[in-house]
N, C-alpha and C positions, 0 to 999 in steps of 0.2 A: 406558744401554746394557746389554743382557743378555749376561753372560759365559758361555761354555760351560764344562763341567766341566774340560776339559783346560787351558784358560786359567787357571781358578781354581787348579788344582793347581800350575801353573807359578808363579803369583804367591805361593802359600803356600810353595813350595820356596825362592823367592828371599827372601821375608821371613824364613824360618827361617835361611837362611845369613847374612843381615845381622844378625839378632838374636844368633845364636851368636857371630859375629865380634866384635860390640860387647861381649858379655859376656866373651869371652876377653880382650879388651884391658883391660876395666875391672877384672876380678877376678883375672887372672893364673892362672885355673884352666883353661887351654886343654886340658890333658890330659883332664880329666874330661868337659868338654863335647864334645871331639872324639870320645871313646869313645861318648857318647850318640848323636852323629850317625852313627857307624859302625854301632852296634847297630841304629839305626832303618833304615838302608839294607840291612842284612843279614837282616831278619826279614819280608820282604814276604809269604812264604808262610804265616806263622803268625798273621797278623792275624785272620782269621775264626775259626780255632780258639781263639785267645786270648780273643776276646770271648765265645765260648760257654763256655769254661772259667771265665772270670771270673764270668759270670752264675751258673753252678752253684756255684762256690766261695763267692761272697758269700751266695747263698741258704742254703747249708749252714752256713756259719760264723757268720753274724751273727744268726741267730734264736735267741739264747740270752739271755733276760732275766736281769738280775742277774749278769753274768759275773764281777764282782769280789767277789761276796758272801763267798767263802771263800778265794780264791786271790789272791796278789800277782802282778799282771801285769807283765811286763817292758816296757821302752820299745818294743822291737821289736814285741811283741804288741799293745801299745796303739796303735801307729801304724796297724795294719791295720783299726782301727775309726774312723779319722779321714778325712773328706773335706777335703783341704787346699784352702781356699776363697779365691778372689779374684773378687768380683762388683762391684767398684767400676766405675762407668761410665767413669772416666778411666784405667783400667788400660792400660799401654802394652804393646807386643809384648815388650819387654825384661823387664818385670815378669812377664808370662805365661810366658816362657821360664824365668825364674828359679824361678817356682812349680813348673814341671815338673822342673827339676833338683833342687829340694828334695824333691819327691815321690819321685823315683828314689832319692835318697840315704837318705831316712828310711823308705821303704817304706810310704807312706800308701795307703789303699784306693783313693782317686781324687783327682784335682784337680777342683774344682767351679768352672766358669767360665760366663760368658755365651755364648750360641750363636755369636757372631761369632769366638770364639777356639777353638772345638772342633777345627777342622781342624788348626790349628797344634799344639795339644796332642796330638792323636792322632798326628801325625807325630813329634813330639819324644819321645813315650812308647811308641812302638811297640816291642814286645818286652820291655818293662820289667816287666810284671805289674801296673802301676798303671793303673786305669781312668780314663775321662773322663766326668765327670758334667756335665750342662748343665741349664738351667732353662727352663721353659715357662710362658707366661702370667704372666711374672714382672715386677714383684713383686705386682701387684694381683689377678690372677686374673680380671679383668674383660675377658676375651677370648672371642669365640665359639668353640665347641667345634671347628669345622672348622679354625679358625686354630691352635688348640692342637695339633691332630693334624698339621697341616702343619709347624709348628715342630718337633714331635717327630720326624717323618720326616726333615726336613732335618738336624737335629742327629745323628740316627743315621747318615744317609748320610755325614755329615762325620766320623764316628768315635766318637760318644758311645755309651757302654755303659750309662749310667744317666741317667734323666730325673727331675728334681724339678719337679713341676707344682703350680701354685697352684689351689685350688678356686675355684668361683664363690661368693665369700663372701656377696654380696648375696642370691643365690638361697637359700643355706642359711638366712639370717636371715629370708627370706620364707617359709620352710618349703616351698619348691619342691623337695622331696627327689628326685623323679624326675629332674629336670633335673640336679641335682648328681651323682646316681649315674651318669647316662649320660655326663655331661661327663668324669667320672673314667674310666669304663669304656672310652670311646672312645680315650683316651690310653693306657690300659693295653693295649688290644688292639694298638695301633700298636707299643708297646714290645715286647710279648711275641711278636708276629709276627716280630721281628728279634732275639730273644734278649736284649733289654735289660731292665733293672730299672726299675720305676716307683715313685717315692716321691711321696706326696701331702701337700702343705703345707697345713695347715688354718689357719694364722695365728692361733694360740690366743689371743693377747692381744686379739683383736677379738671373742672369743666368750665366752658364758657356759659354765659347766660342762656344762649340758644340751646346748648346741650343740656343744661339743667332743666329747661322747659320740656325738652323732648323726653328726657329720662322720667320726669314726673308724669307726662302724658302716657308713656308706655307702661309705667307701673299702674296707673289708673285703669288703662285698658286691660291689663292682665288680672285685675281684680284684687290687687293688694289692699290692705287695710290702712297702711301708713306709707308715707315716704319719709326718709330720714336723711339728715344733712350729711353726716360724717361718721367715719369709724372711730375717730379719735387718734388714729395712727397715721393719718395722711399729713399733707403739708399744711393743713389748716382745719379749724373746727367750724362750729355754727356761727353764722353772721345774721344780723337782722335783715340785711338785704336778701340773703338767700331764703330765709323763712318767709318773708313777705312775697317773694317771687314764687315760691312753691305754693303758698296759699292761693295766690292769684291764679295759678295754673290749675290746681286740682279742685278748686271750688270749696264750698263750705262743708261737704259731707265726707271728706276723707281726712284721716289723722295725719298730723305732721309731728315728727320727733326731731327736736333740736338736740344735738349732741356734739361734744368736743369743745373744751375751753369754757364751759359754764361753771363758774366757781363761786358765785355770790348770789345772794337773794336778789339783788338788783339785776344781775344777768338773767336769772330765771324769769323774773317778772317781765323784763323787756322781751324775752322770747315768746312768752305766753301772750303778751299784748300784740306782738307782731303776727300771731296766728298759729303758733305751736300748740299742740294739745298733749304733748308728752315731752319730758326733759330727760336726757340721759346724762348722768353725772356721777363722778367718783367723789365729788365734794358735797354730797347730799346733806350730810350732817351740818356742815357750815352754812348751807343754804337755809336749812330749817332754823338754825340758831339766828340767822339774819332776819327771818320772818318773825320770830318771836320778839326780837328787839324792835322791829318796826310796828308791831301790833300794840 
């Protein structure tokens, strides 16, 4: 059965109420969660402007390779470079709501979730300054371009402000570079038409160094905002070698997201020093606690 947008909104609102009620009962933090709900309901008018501001802020603030080379970053500053991530297929509504509450509390750049959770996250985070990132063609990249564009449009319609897309890895390895470039460019156009940021996942663990370089060059030519190391579901995650190679390839003015296997404050600092401008992590709280201990 095809549900109309009004029905979907009603369902999401009901799910939100149920999830927040359950979290209130389980955690005893009803005050904080109620404030989050009140804030969401009072910020209807700022949603569009907020998305536009977020896009500009992240474009301006994250394109700084080696941000930790000379300066000790505070936990609050570090949080703004982290996409607080939950992409497990068995993630429950309660876990997604908890992710959003943590993102509000710590001030992360975004929450990064699967497309089915975008609308709930957008509702819970409205007015918070925390963006909603979703994934497209995930995790294999082996999806037709028009389907990736449809996924992108749907996620943006639901409230996503950033999109992490996976390249057509097989086409890259087949040296079908025009197809790879256009696949990326089509998603980039869809994102930019709505003020959203586009990050391109190259799944570096599957590529040779020459292929990593070519993938980054194609993403840059296609107008992407970031290149990203990994899905976190491939044979390996982010490495310092890959981040440095990507930075050398794309130059100083393009974002780099390191993701996959980043679990400690030391991991995050090393990636940022190597040239990353965003960190994707499910261990975000542990990373921030490590930053507090180090400061």
